[in-house]
Structures are given as structure tokens and as C-alpha cells.
Backbone atoms as SQL, in Angstrom:
CREATE TABLE atoms (id INTEGER PRIMARY KEY, chain TEXT, resi INTEGER, resn TEXT, atom TEXT, x REAL, y REAL, z REAL);
INSERT INTO atoms VALUES
  (1, 'A', 1, 'MET', 'N', -85.256, -73.735, 170.841),
  (2, 'A', 1, 'MET', 'CA', -86.495, -74.469, 170.908),
  (3, 'A', 1, 'MET', 'C', -86.675, -74.999, 172.328),
  (4, 'A', 2, 'THR', 'N', -87.824, -74.736, 172.931),
  (5, 'A', 2, 'THR', 'CA', -88.130, -75.260, 174.253),
  (6, 'A', 2, 'THR', 'C', -88.564, -76.707, 174.108),
  (7, 'A', 3, 'THR', 'N', -88.060, -77.553, 174.970),
  (8, 'A', 3, 'THR', 'CA', -88.347, -78.980, 174.860),
  (9, 'A', 3, 'THR', 'C', -88.378, -79.621, 176.243),
  (10, 'A', 4, 'PRO', 'N', -89.187, -80.655, 176.404),
  (11, 'A', 4, 'PRO', 'CA', -89.195, -81.361, 177.688),
  (12, 'A', 4, 'PRO', 'C', -88.062, -82.375, 177.822),
  (13, 'A', 5, 'LEU', 'N', -87.307, -82.617, 176.751),
  (14, 'A', 5, 'LEU', 'CA', -86.268, -83.642, 176.771),
  (15, 'A', 5, 'LEU', 'C', -84.961, -83.097, 177.318),
  (16, 'A', 6, 'ALA', 'N', -84.298, -83.910, 178.125),
  (17, 'A', 6, 'ALA', 'CA', -83.013, -83.503, 178.695),
  (18, 'A', 6, 'ALA', 'C', -81.870, -83.735, 177.716),
  (19, 'A', 7, 'GLY', 'N', -81.983, -84.753, 176.881),
  (20, 'A', 7, 'GLY', 'CA', -80.900, -85.100, 175.968),
  (21, 'A', 7, 'GLY', 'C', -81.246, -84.800, 174.527),
  (22, 'A', 8, 'GLU', 'N', -80.427, -85.339, 173.640),
  (23, 'A', 8, 'GLU', 'CA', -80.594, -85.121, 172.206),
  (24, 'A', 8, 'GLU', 'C', -81.117, -86.373, 171.515),
  (25, 'A', 9, 'VAL', 'N', -81.996, -86.178, 170.563),
  (26, 'A', 9, 'VAL', 'CA', -82.408, -87.253, 169.668),
  (27, 'A', 9, 'VAL', 'C', -81.329, -87.346, 168.596),
  (28, 'A', 10, 'VAL', 'N', -80.736, -88.520, 168.459),
  (29, 'A', 10, 'VAL', 'CA', -79.629, -88.710, 167.527),
  (30, 'A', 10, 'VAL', 'C', -80.139, -89.423, 166.278),
  (31, 'A', 11, 'VAL', 'N', -80.032, -88.741, 165.145),
  (32, 'A', 11, 'VAL', 'CA', -80.391, -89.365, 163.867),
  (33, 'A', 11, 'VAL', 'C', -79.229, -90.271, 163.479),
  (34, 'A', 12, 'THR', 'N', -79.528, -91.555, 163.300),
  (35, 'A', 12, 'THR', 'CA', -78.474, -92.526, 162.999),
  (36, 'A', 12, 'THR', 'C', -78.356, -92.819, 161.508),
  (37, 'A', 13, 'ALA', 'N', -79.428, -92.571, 160.738),
  (38, 'A', 13, 'ALA', 'CA', -79.366, -92.796, 159.289),
  (39, 'A', 13, 'ALA', 'C', -80.535, -92.102, 158.605),
  (40, 'A', 14, 'VAL', 'N', -80.283, -91.676, 157.384),
  (41, 'A', 14, 'VAL', 'CA', -81.335, -91.196, 156.489),
  (42, 'A', 14, 'VAL', 'C', -81.132, -91.966, 155.184),
  (43, 'A', 15, 'THR', 'N', -82.109, -92.798, 154.856),
  (44, 'A', 15, 'THR', 'CA', -82.003, -93.668, 153.695),
  (45, 'A', 15, 'THR', 'C', -83.015, -93.251, 152.637),
  (46, 'A', 16, 'PRO', 'N', -82.560, -92.847, 151.453),
  (47, 'A', 16, 'PRO', 'CA', -83.509, -92.510, 150.401),
  (48, 'A', 16, 'PRO', 'C', -84.216, -93.766, 149.887),
  (49, 'A', 17, 'THR', 'N', -85.507, -93.647, 149.637),
  (50, 'A', 17, 'THR', 'CA', -86.289, -94.721, 149.028),
  (51, 'A', 17, 'THR', 'C', -87.166, -94.090, 147.949),
  (52, 'A', 18, 'PRO', 'N', -87.730, -94.880, 147.052),
  (53, 'A', 18, 'PRO', 'CA', -88.615, -94.325, 146.022),
  (54, 'A', 18, 'PRO', 'C', -89.831, -93.598, 146.622),
  (55, 'A', 19, 'ASP', 'N', -90.250, -94.001, 147.817),
  (56, 'A', 19, 'ASP', 'CA', -91.420, -93.389, 148.453),
  (57, 'A', 19, 'ASP', 'C', -91.060, -92.186, 149.321),
  (58, 'A', 20, 'GLY', 'N', -89.797, -91.896, 149.477),
  (59, 'A', 20, 'GLY', 'CA', -89.349, -90.799, 150.332),
  (60, 'A', 20, 'GLY', 'C', -88.331, -91.303, 151.331),
  (61, 'A', 21, 'PRO', 'N', -87.633, -90.390, 152.004),
  (62, 'A', 21, 'PRO', 'CA', -86.580, -90.804, 152.932),
  (63, 'A', 21, 'PRO', 'C', -87.120, -91.560, 154.147),
  (64, 'A', 22, 'VAL', 'N', -86.327, -92.517, 154.608),
  (65, 'A', 22, 'VAL', 'CA', -86.604, -93.218, 155.866),
  (66, 'A', 22, 'VAL', 'C', -85.506, -92.800, 156.845),
  (67, 'A', 23, 'VAL', 'N', -85.930, -92.318, 157.994),
  (68, 'A', 23, 'VAL', 'CA', -85.021, -91.792, 159.004),
  (69, 'A', 23, 'VAL', 'C', -85.028, -92.734, 160.202),
  (70, 'A', 24, 'THR', 'N', -83.856, -93.080, 160.693),
  (71, 'A', 24, 'THR', 'CA', -83.786, -93.810, 161.955),
  (72, 'A', 24, 'THR', 'C', -83.092, -92.902, 162.964),
  (73, 'A', 25, 'ALA', 'N', -83.599, -92.956, 164.181),
  (74, 'A', 25, 'ALA', 'CA', -83.068, -92.092, 165.238),
  (75, 'A', 25, 'ALA', 'C', -83.199, -92.812, 166.570),
  (76, 'A', 26, 'ARG', 'N', -82.523, -92.260, 167.575),
  (77, 'A', 26, 'ARG', 'CA', -82.452, -92.892, 168.884),
  (78, 'A', 26, 'ARG', 'C', -82.465, -91.855, 169.991),
  (79, 'A', 27, 'TYR', 'N', -83.094, -92.225, 171.105),
  (80, 'A', 27, 'TYR', 'CA', -83.077, -91.369, 172.297),
  (81, 'A', 27, 'TYR', 'C', -83.027, -92.277, 173.516),
  (82, 'A', 28, 'THR', 'N', -82.082, -92.008, 174.415),
  (83, 'A', 28, 'THR', 'CA', -81.997, -92.771, 175.657),
  (84, 'A', 28, 'THR', 'C', -82.601, -91.943, 176.782),
  (85, 'A', 29, 'VAL', 'N', -83.557, -92.546, 177.469),
  (86, 'A', 29, 'VAL', 'CA', -84.249, -91.874, 178.573),
  (87, 'A', 29, 'VAL', 'C', -83.352, -91.939, 179.808),
  (88, 'A', 30, 'ALA', 'N', -82.825, -90.798, 180.192),
  (89, 'A', 30, 'ALA', 'CA', -81.939, -90.737, 181.362),
  (90, 'A', 30, 'ALA', 'C', -82.746, -90.956, 182.641),
  (91, 'A', 31, 'PRO', 'N', -82.172, -91.622, 183.625),
  (92, 'A', 31, 'PRO', 'CA', -82.877, -91.837, 184.890),
  (93, 'A', 31, 'PRO', 'C', -83.226, -90.532, 185.607),
  (94, 'A', 32, 'ASP', 'N', -82.496, -89.458, 185.296),
  (95, 'A', 32, 'ASP', 'CA', -82.757, -88.176, 185.957),
  (96, 'A', 32, 'ASP', 'C', -83.469, -87.174, 185.036),
  (97, 'A', 33, 'GLU', 'N', -84.186, -87.680, 184.017),
  (98, 'A', 33, 'GLU', 'CA', -84.975, -86.788, 183.141),
  (99, 'A', 33, 'GLU', 'C', -85.879, -85.927, 184.014),
  (100, 'A', 34, 'PRO', 'N', -85.885, -84.625, 183.840),
  (101, 'A', 34, 'PRO', 'CA', -86.745, -83.757, 184.648),
  (102, 'A', 34, 'PRO', 'C', -88.229, -84.114, 184.576),
  (103, 'A', 35, 'VAL', 'N', -88.702, -84.592, 183.412),
  (104, 'A', 35, 'VAL', 'CA', -90.127, -84.914, 183.277),
  (105, 'A', 35, 'VAL', 'C', -90.553, -86.120, 184.105),
  (106, 'A', 36, 'LEU', 'N', -89.608, -86.926, 184.523),
  (107, 'A', 36, 'LEU', 'CA', -89.953, -88.120, 185.309),
  (108, 'A', 36, 'LEU', 'C', -90.327, -87.778, 186.748),
  (109, 'A', 37, 'ALA', 'N', -89.847, -86.656, 187.245),
  (110, 'A', 37, 'ALA', 'CA', -90.073, -86.293, 188.646),
  (111, 'A', 37, 'ALA', 'C', -91.560, -86.194, 188.987),
  (112, 'A', 38, 'GLY', 'N', -92.361, -85.674, 188.071),
  (113, 'A', 38, 'GLY', 'CA', -93.773, -85.511, 188.365),
  (114, 'A', 38, 'GLY', 'C', -94.670, -86.497, 187.657),
  (115, 'A', 39, 'HIS', 'N', -94.075, -87.478, 187.001),
  (116, 'A', 39, 'HIS', 'CA', -94.877, -88.429, 186.228),
  (117, 'A', 39, 'HIS', 'C', -94.822, -89.795, 186.891),
  (118, 'A', 40, 'TYR', 'N', -95.586, -89.909, 187.947),
  (119, 'A', 40, 'TYR', 'CA', -95.684, -91.106, 188.782),
  (120, 'A', 40, 'TYR', 'C', -94.394, -91.316, 189.582),
  (121, 'A', 41, 'ARG', 'N', -94.256, -90.524, 190.603),
  (122, 'A', 41, 'ARG', 'CA', -93.032, -90.472, 191.410),
  (123, 'A', 41, 'ARG', 'C', -92.516, -91.843, 191.843),
  (124, 'A', 42, 'ALA', 'N', -93.381, -92.712, 192.323),
  (125, 'A', 42, 'ALA', 'CA', -92.924, -94.015, 192.807),
  (126, 'A', 42, 'ALA', 'C', -92.718, -95.019, 191.674),
  (127, 'A', 43, 'PHE', 'N', -93.236, -94.696, 190.494),
  (128, 'A', 43, 'PHE', 'CA', -93.150, -95.606, 189.346),
  (129, 'A', 43, 'PHE', 'C', -93.010, -94.759, 188.077),
  (130, 'A', 44, 'PRO', 'N', -91.822, -94.183, 187.844),
  (131, 'A', 44, 'PRO', 'CA', -91.669, -93.226, 186.742),
  (132, 'A', 44, 'PRO', 'C', -91.853, -93.861, 185.363),
  (133, 'A', 45, 'ILE', 'N', -92.639, -93.160, 184.541),
  (134, 'A', 45, 'ILE', 'CA', -92.888, -93.549, 183.156),
  (135, 'A', 45, 'ILE', 'C', -92.616, -92.319, 182.282),
  (136, 'A', 46, 'PHE', 'N', -91.906, -92.519, 181.188),
  (137, 'A', 46, 'PHE', 'CA', -91.614, -91.445, 180.249),
  (138, 'A', 46, 'PHE', 'C', -92.929, -91.020, 179.594),
  (139, 'A', 47, 'PRO', 'N', -93.295, -89.746, 179.699),
  (140, 'A', 47, 'PRO', 'CA', -94.587, -89.298, 179.170),
  (141, 'A', 47, 'PRO', 'C', -94.712, -89.481, 177.650),
  (142, 'A', 48, 'GLY', 'N', -95.925, -89.810, 177.228),
  (143, 'A', 48, 'GLY', 'CA', -96.195, -89.996, 175.806),
  (144, 'A', 48, 'GLY', 'C', -95.885, -88.763, 174.981),
  (145, 'A', 49, 'VAL', 'N', -96.148, -87.589, 175.519),
  (146, 'A', 49, 'VAL', 'CA', -95.849, -86.359, 174.781),
  (147, 'A', 49, 'VAL', 'C', -94.352, -86.251, 174.481),
  (148, 'A', 50, 'CYS', 'N', -93.531, -86.840, 175.318),
  (149, 'A', 50, 'CYS', 'CA', -92.085, -86.833, 175.080),
  (150, 'A', 50, 'CYS', 'C', -91.717, -87.779, 173.934),
  (151, 'A', 51, 'LEU', 'N', -92.471, -88.861, 173.771),
  (152, 'A', 51, 'LEU', 'CA', -92.244, -89.735, 172.616),
  (153, 'A', 51, 'LEU', 'C', -92.581, -88.996, 171.322),
  (154, 'A', 52, 'VAL', 'N', -93.674, -88.225, 171.351),
  (155, 'A', 52, 'VAL', 'CA', -94.031, -87.406, 170.186),
  (156, 'A', 52, 'VAL', 'C', -92.929, -86.391, 169.904),
  (157, 'A', 53, 'GLU', 'N', -92.382, -85.797, 170.951),
  (158, 'A', 53, 'GLU', 'CA', -91.274, -84.837, 170.788),
  (159, 'A', 53, 'GLU', 'C', -90.056, -85.505, 170.153),
  (160, 'A', 54, 'CYS', 'N', -89.757, -86.746, 170.529),
  (161, 'A', 54, 'CYS', 'CA', -88.633, -87.467, 169.926),
  (162, 'A', 54, 'CYS', 'C', -88.858, -87.646, 168.426),
  (163, 'A', 55, 'VAL', 'N', -90.070, -88.036, 168.035),
  (164, 'A', 55, 'VAL', 'CA', -90.394, -88.201, 166.619),
  (165, 'A', 55, 'VAL', 'C', -90.279, -86.851, 165.902),
  (166, 'A', 56, 'HIS', 'N', -90.827, -85.818, 166.520),
  (167, 'A', 56, 'HIS', 'CA', -90.776, -84.478, 165.929),
  (168, 'A', 56, 'HIS', 'C', -89.331, -84.037, 165.694),
  (169, 'A', 57, 'ARG', 'N', -88.473, -84.255, 166.657),
  (170, 'A', 57, 'ARG', 'CA', -87.064, -83.858, 166.507),
  (171, 'A', 57, 'ARG', 'C', -86.380, -84.621, 165.374),
  (172, 'A', 58, 'ALA', 'N', -86.697, -85.914, 165.250),
  (173, 'A', 58, 'ALA', 'CA', -86.128, -86.706, 164.152),
  (174, 'A', 58, 'ALA', 'C', -86.627, -86.175, 162.812),
  (175, 'A', 59, 'ALA', 'N', -87.897, -85.798, 162.746),
  (176, 'A', 59, 'ALA', 'CA', -88.463, -85.270, 161.505),
  (177, 'A', 59, 'ALA', 'C', -87.808, -83.948, 161.120),
  (178, 'A', 60, 'VAL', 'N', -87.701, -83.037, 162.066),
  (179, 'A', 60, 'VAL', 'CA', -87.127, -81.716, 161.790),
  (180, 'A', 60, 'VAL', 'C', -85.644, -81.828, 161.415),
  (181, 'A', 61, 'ALA', 'N', -84.943, -82.757, 162.037),
  (182, 'A', 61, 'ALA', 'CA', -83.524, -82.944, 161.707),
  (183, 'A', 61, 'ALA', 'C', -83.342, -83.397, 160.262),
  (184, 'A', 62, 'SER', 'N', -84.332, -84.105, 159.741),
  (185, 'A', 62, 'SER', 'CA', -84.212, -84.625, 158.377),
  (186, 'A', 62, 'SER', 'C', -84.911, -83.754, 157.342),
  (187, 'A', 63, 'SER', 'N', -85.612, -82.717, 157.780),
  (188, 'A', 63, 'SER', 'CA', -86.328, -81.835, 156.859),
  (189, 'A', 63, 'SER', 'C', -86.245, -80.397, 157.343),
  (190, 'A', 64, 'PRO', 'N', -85.106, -79.756, 157.122),
  (191, 'A', 64, 'PRO', 'CA', -84.926, -78.382, 157.591),
  (192, 'A', 64, 'PRO', 'C', -86.026, -77.457, 157.056),
  (193, 'A', 65, 'GLY', 'N', -86.470, -76.563, 157.892),
  (194, 'A', 65, 'GLY', 'CA', -87.519, -75.625, 157.511),
  (195, 'A', 65, 'GLY', 'C', -88.918, -76.135, 157.792),
  (196, 'A', 66, 'ALA', 'N', -89.040, -77.385, 158.234),
  (197, 'A', 66, 'ALA', 'CA', -90.355, -77.949, 158.543),
  (198, 'A', 66, 'ALA', 'C', -90.834, -77.442, 159.904),
  (199, 'A', 67, 'VAL', 'N', -92.094, -77.027, 159.940),
  (200, 'A', 67, 'VAL', 'CA', -92.718, -76.553, 161.179),
  (201, 'A', 67, 'VAL', 'C', -93.953, -77.416, 161.416),
  (202, 'A', 68, 'LEU', 'N', -94.056, -77.978, 162.614),
  (203, 'A', 68, 'LEU', 'CA', -95.175, -78.870, 162.921),
  (204, 'A', 68, 'LEU', 'C', -96.502, -78.154, 162.735),
  (205, 'A', 69, 'SER', 'N', -97.394, -78.797, 162.000),
  (206, 'A', 69, 'SER', 'CA', -98.715, -78.248, 161.734),
  (207, 'A', 69, 'SER', 'C', -99.788, -79.022, 162.507),
  (208, 'A', 70, 'THR', 'N', -99.797, -80.365, 162.359),
  (209, 'A', 70, 'THR', 'CA', -100.798, -81.182, 163.060),
  (210, 'A', 70, 'THR', 'C', -100.211, -82.515, 163.489),
  (211, 'A', 71, 'MET', 'N', -100.769, -83.032, 164.570),
  (212, 'A', 71, 'MET', 'CA', -100.521, -84.408, 164.976),
  (213, 'A', 71, 'MET', 'C', -101.722, -85.192, 164.457),
  (214, 'A', 72, 'ASP', 'N', -101.523, -85.938, 163.389),
  (215, 'A', 72, 'ASP', 'CA', -102.625, -86.645, 162.749),
  (216, 'A', 72, 'ASP', 'C', -103.059, -87.869, 163.540),
  (217, 'A', 73, 'SER', 'N', -102.101, -88.545, 164.140),
  (218, 'A', 73, 'SER', 'CA', -102.401, -89.757, 164.896),
  (219, 'A', 73, 'SER', 'C', -101.281, -90.018, 165.894),
  (220, 'A', 74, 'VAL', 'N', -101.655, -90.332, 167.116),
  (221, 'A', 74, 'VAL', 'CA', -100.690, -90.737, 168.144),
  (222, 'A', 74, 'VAL', 'C', -101.300, -91.916, 168.886),
  (223, 'A', 75, 'ARG', 'N', -100.594, -93.025, 168.866),
  (224, 'A', 75, 'ARG', 'CA', -101.037, -94.211, 169.609),
  (225, 'A', 75, 'ARG', 'C', -99.915, -94.647, 170.534),
  (226, 'A', 76, 'LEU', 'N', -100.217, -94.638, 171.808),
  (227, 'A', 76, 'LEU', 'CA', -99.252, -95.089, 172.812),
  (228, 'A', 76, 'LEU', 'C', -99.569, -96.545, 173.124),
  (229, 'A', 77, 'LEU', 'N', -98.609, -97.420, 172.905),
  (230, 'A', 77, 'LEU', 'CA', -98.853, -98.857, 172.945),
  (231, 'A', 77, 'LEU', 'C', -98.282, -99.557, 174.170),
  (232, 'A', 78, 'ALA', 'N', -97.241, -98.992, 174.764),
  (233, 'A', 78, 'ALA', 'CA', -96.588, -99.615, 175.917),
  (234, 'A', 78, 'ALA', 'C', -95.771, -98.549, 176.642),
  (235, 'A', 79, 'PRO', 'N', -95.532, -98.744, 177.935),
  (236, 'A', 79, 'PRO', 'CA', -94.772, -97.732, 178.685),
  (237, 'A', 79, 'PRO', 'C', -93.284, -97.737, 178.340),
  (238, 'A', 80, 'VAL', 'N', -92.672, -96.569, 178.543),
  (239, 'A', 80, 'VAL', 'CA', -91.224, -96.399, 178.388),
  (240, 'A', 80, 'VAL', 'C', -90.691, -95.959, 179.746),
  (241, 'A', 81, 'PHE', 'N', -89.610, -96.585, 180.184),
  (242, 'A', 81, 'PHE', 'CA', -89.090, -96.370, 181.530),
  (243, 'A', 81, 'PHE', 'C', -87.709, -95.712, 181.506),
  (244, 'A', 82, 'PRO', 'N', -87.289, -95.149, 182.638),
  (245, 'A', 82, 'PRO', 'CA', -85.930, -94.601, 182.730),
  (246, 'A', 82, 'PRO', 'C', -84.898, -95.663, 182.341),
  (247, 'A', 83, 'GLY', 'N', -83.918, -95.258, 181.565),
  (248, 'A', 83, 'GLY', 'CA', -82.876, -96.176, 181.114),
  (249, 'A', 83, 'GLY', 'C', -83.173, -96.820, 179.768),
  (250, 'A', 84, 'ASP', 'N', -84.431, -96.763, 179.309),
  (251, 'A', 84, 'ASP', 'CA', -84.776, -97.343, 178.011),
  (252, 'A', 84, 'ASP', 'C', -84.181, -96.521, 176.878),
  (253, 'A', 85, 'THR', 'N', -83.818, -97.192, 175.799),
  (254, 'A', 85, 'THR', 'CA', -83.409, -96.520, 174.577),
  (255, 'A', 85, 'THR', 'C', -84.541, -96.652, 173.574),
  (256, 'A', 86, 'VAL', 'N', -85.009, -95.513, 173.107),
  (257, 'A', 86, 'VAL', 'CA', -86.131, -95.439, 172.182),
  (258, 'A', 86, 'VAL', 'C', -85.576, -95.406, 170.760),
  (259, 'A', 87, 'ASP', 'N', -86.032, -96.340, 169.920),
  (260, 'A', 87, 'ASP', 'CA', -85.631, -96.384, 168.512),
  (261, 'A', 87, 'ASP', 'C', -86.794, -95.898, 167.657),
  (262, 'A', 88, 'ILE', 'N', -86.512, -94.941, 166.793),
  (263, 'A', 88, 'ILE', 'CA', -87.532, -94.317, 165.951),
  (264, 'A', 88, 'ILE', 'C', -87.232, -94.650, 164.499),
  (265, 'A', 89, 'THR', 'N', -88.242, -95.128, 163.789),
  (266, 'A', 89, 'THR', 'CA', -88.149, -95.313, 162.340),
  (267, 'A', 89, 'THR', 'C', -89.240, -94.462, 161.729),
  (268, 'A', 90, 'LEU', 'N', -88.817, -93.442, 160.989),
  (269, 'A', 90, 'LEU', 'CA', -89.730, -92.430, 160.461),
  (270, 'A', 90, 'LEU', 'C', -89.696, -92.474, 158.943),
  (271, 'A', 91, 'SER', 'N', -90.861, -92.558, 158.330),
  (272, 'A', 91, 'SER', 'CA', -90.966, -92.553, 156.867),
  (273, 'A', 91, 'SER', 'C', -91.712, -91.309, 156.430),
  (274, 'A', 92, 'TRP', 'N', -91.107, -90.563, 155.520),
  (275, 'A', 92, 'TRP', 'CA', -91.788, -89.412, 154.930),
  (276, 'A', 92, 'TRP', 'C', -92.721, -89.936, 153.856),
  (277, 'A', 93, 'ARG', 'N', -94.019, -89.628, 153.990),
  (278, 'A', 93, 'ARG', 'CA', -95.010, -90.064, 152.996),
  (279, 'A', 93, 'ARG', 'C', -95.025, -89.111, 151.811),
  (280, 'A', 94, 'ASP', 'N', -94.730, -87.880, 152.063),
  (281, 'A', 94, 'ASP', 'CA', -94.508, -86.869, 151.038),
  (282, 'A', 94, 'ASP', 'C', -93.613, -85.831, 151.698),
  (283, 'A', 95, 'SER', 'N', -93.423, -84.690, 151.086),
  (284, 'A', 95, 'SER', 'CA', -92.461, -83.748, 151.651),
  (285, 'A', 95, 'SER', 'C', -92.919, -83.107, 152.956),
  (286, 'A', 96, 'LEU', 'N', -94.214, -83.247, 153.316),
  (287, 'A', 96, 'LEU', 'CA', -94.703, -82.579, 154.519),
  (288, 'A', 96, 'LEU', 'C', -95.414, -83.484, 155.519),
  (289, 'A', 97, 'SER', 'N', -95.504, -84.765, 155.267),
  (290, 'A', 97, 'SER', 'CA', -96.141, -85.640, 156.255),
  (291, 'A', 97, 'SER', 'C', -95.303, -86.899, 156.465),
  (292, 'A', 98, 'CYS', 'N', -95.290, -87.352, 157.701),
  (293, 'A', 98, 'CYS', 'CA', -94.486, -88.526, 158.036),
  (294, 'A', 98, 'CYS', 'C', -95.239, -89.423, 159.006),
  (295, 'A', 99, 'LYS', 'N', -94.809, -90.664, 159.041),
  (296, 'A', 99, 'LYS', 'CA', -95.347, -91.645, 159.980),
  (297, 'A', 99, 'LYS', 'C', -94.160, -92.332, 160.631),
  (298, 'A', 100, 'ALA', 'N', -94.254, -92.541, 161.943),
  (299, 'A', 100, 'ALA', 'CA', -93.125, -93.144, 162.663),
  (300, 'A', 100, 'ALA', 'C', -93.589, -94.286, 163.545),
  (301, 'A', 101, 'SER', 'N', -92.731, -95.279, 163.637),
  (302, 'A', 101, 'SER', 'CA', -92.917, -96.328, 164.634),
  (303, 'A', 101, 'SER', 'C', -91.827, -96.125, 165.675),
  (304, 'A', 102, 'VAL', 'N', -92.208, -96.314, 166.936),
  (305, 'A', 102, 'VAL', 'CA', -91.296, -96.092, 168.058),
  (306, 'A', 102, 'VAL', 'C', -91.222, -97.398, 168.834),
  (307, 'A', 103, 'ALA', 'N', -90.005, -97.848, 169.144),
  (308, 'A', 103, 'ALA', 'CA', -89.827, -99.138, 169.809),
  (309, 'A', 103, 'ALA', 'C', -88.741, -99.054, 170.876),
  (310, 'A', 104, 'VAL', 'N', -88.834, -99.956, 171.826),
  (311, 'A', 104, 'VAL', 'CA', -87.794, -100.174, 172.830),
  (312, 'A', 104, 'VAL', 'C', -87.487, -101.669, 172.790),
  (313, 'A', 105, 'ASP', 'N', -86.244, -102.020, 172.518),
  (314, 'A', 105, 'ASP', 'CA', -85.850, -103.432, 172.408),
  (315, 'A', 105, 'ASP', 'C', -86.775, -104.212, 171.479),
  (316, 'A', 106, 'SER', 'N', -87.069, -103.634, 170.318),
  (317, 'A', 106, 'SER', 'CA', -87.935, -104.235, 169.296),
  (318, 'A', 106, 'SER', 'C', -89.400, -104.366, 169.728),
  (319, 'A', 107, 'ARG', 'N', -89.769, -103.820, 170.880),
  (320, 'A', 107, 'ARG', 'CA', -91.157, -103.834, 171.361),
  (321, 'A', 107, 'ARG', 'C', -91.794, -102.504, 170.979),
  (322, 'A', 108, 'ALA', 'N', -92.879, -102.556, 170.221),
  (323, 'A', 108, 'ALA', 'CA', -93.556, -101.327, 169.798),
  (324, 'A', 108, 'ALA', 'C', -94.096, -100.587, 171.015),
  (325, 'A', 109, 'VAL', 'N', -93.778, -99.300, 171.105),
  (326, 'A', 109, 'VAL', 'CA', -94.280, -98.488, 172.226),
  (327, 'A', 109, 'VAL', 'C', -95.173, -97.346, 171.755),
  (328, 'A', 110, 'ALA', 'N', -95.071, -96.961, 170.462),
  (329, 'A', 110, 'ALA', 'CA', -95.925, -95.881, 169.954),
  (330, 'A', 110, 'ALA', 'C', -95.896, -95.871, 168.435),
  (331, 'A', 111, 'SER', 'N', -96.956, -95.296, 167.865),
  (332, 'A', 111, 'SER', 'CA', -96.960, -94.945, 166.442),
  (333, 'A', 111, 'SER', 'C', -97.450, -93.512, 166.359),
  (334, 'A', 112, 'VAL', 'N', -96.819, -92.751, 165.490),
  (335, 'A', 112, 'VAL', 'CA', -97.085, -91.306, 165.410),
  (336, 'A', 112, 'VAL', 'C', -97.120, -90.894, 163.942),
  (337, 'A', 113, 'ALA', 'N', -98.136, -90.081, 163.584),
  (338, 'A', 113, 'ALA', 'CA', -98.204, -89.496, 162.250),
  (339, 'A', 113, 'ALA', 'C', -98.299, -87.984, 162.422),
  (340, 'A', 114, 'LEU', 'N', -97.417, -87.267, 161.740),
  (341, 'A', 114, 'LEU', 'CA', -97.337, -85.817, 161.869),
  (342, 'A', 114, 'LEU', 'C', -97.375, -85.163, 160.485),
  (343, 'A', 115, 'THR', 'N', -97.914, -83.940, 160.446),
  (344, 'A', 115, 'THR', 'CA', -97.907, -83.142, 159.225),
  (345, 'A', 115, 'THR', 'C', -97.221, -81.809, 159.530),
  (346, 'A', 116, 'TYR', 'N', -96.438, -81.354, 158.565),
  (347, 'A', 116, 'TYR', 'CA', -95.649, -80.131, 158.705),
  (348, 'A', 116, 'TYR', 'C', -96.041, -79.139, 157.632),
  (349, 'A', 117, 'ARG', 'N', -95.637, -77.903, 157.832),
  (350, 'A', 117, 'ARG', 'CA', -95.682, -76.889, 156.783),
  (351, 'A', 117, 'ARG', 'C', -94.257, -76.408, 156.612),
  (352, 'A', 118, 'SER', 'N', -93.968, -75.907, 155.450),
  (353, 'A', 118, 'SER', 'CA', -92.606, -75.486, 155.147),
  (354, 'A', 118, 'SER', 'C', -92.458, -73.987, 155.325),
  (355, 'A', 119, 'THR', 'N', -91.329, -73.584, 155.874),
  (356, 'A', 119, 'THR', 'CA', -91.018, -72.156, 155.994),
  (357, 'A', 119, 'THR', 'C', -90.035, -71.715, 154.925),
  (358, 'A', 120, 'LEU', 'N', -89.632, -72.642, 154.068),
  (359, 'A', 120, 'LEU', 'CA', -88.664, -72.316, 153.007),
  (360, 'A', 120, 'LEU', 'C', -89.366, -71.868, 151.751);
């Protein structure tokens, strides 16, 4: 899979709930991330599309066979900088759609809703 991320999104827990699994995951933005070089050279900011990629990776890790179909909603709320650790809390609303909150140090930085199709 081609990806703009230099590191791995680490799923830290998958918790079953009556409404569907809740996934927590983490990604640390390395100071030498390749995407930072062209994204405001004097003031690097982790691109929003990379936050969506982090959510997508957490979703796929918890739902094998899922293929991204649509980005239903993406809201970027605050910047993410080199060295930040991004915490993702993803809730599956049903077997093919999820909603995630993304935070750095408990500060909301994005909300993302994605829909998948199954290849299984």
C-alpha cells in the first residue's frame, strides 16, 4: 500500500461494545517525515490528508478486507506538528462505516467519518 506516512499507526486496543468495536490507535509524527519538507518549510505542519490516512489505517487494521469507499466528513480542527503523538479513537457505526476523533495531548485536532466496502 502506498502511503504518505513514514511510520506505522499502532492499534493499542480494540474494545467490543454493543454498538460495535471501538479502536484506539496512535501515530507519532517524526521530525523528519517526508511530507513535512514541502508543507510550510519554515513552519512545518502535518498535512490533514495524513491525519485521514492515520484514521484509515486504524480502520483497516481492525476490519480486514475493508476497502475505503468514501470520506463522508473530514474536519480539521487544529494543527499537528513534528514530534506530536496523534491519538485516534475510532467507533464502528456498523460493519462498513466508522467515525473517529483525533487528538494530540487531549486537544481535538480532527474528526473523520469514513465508509468502506468489503472485499470478503
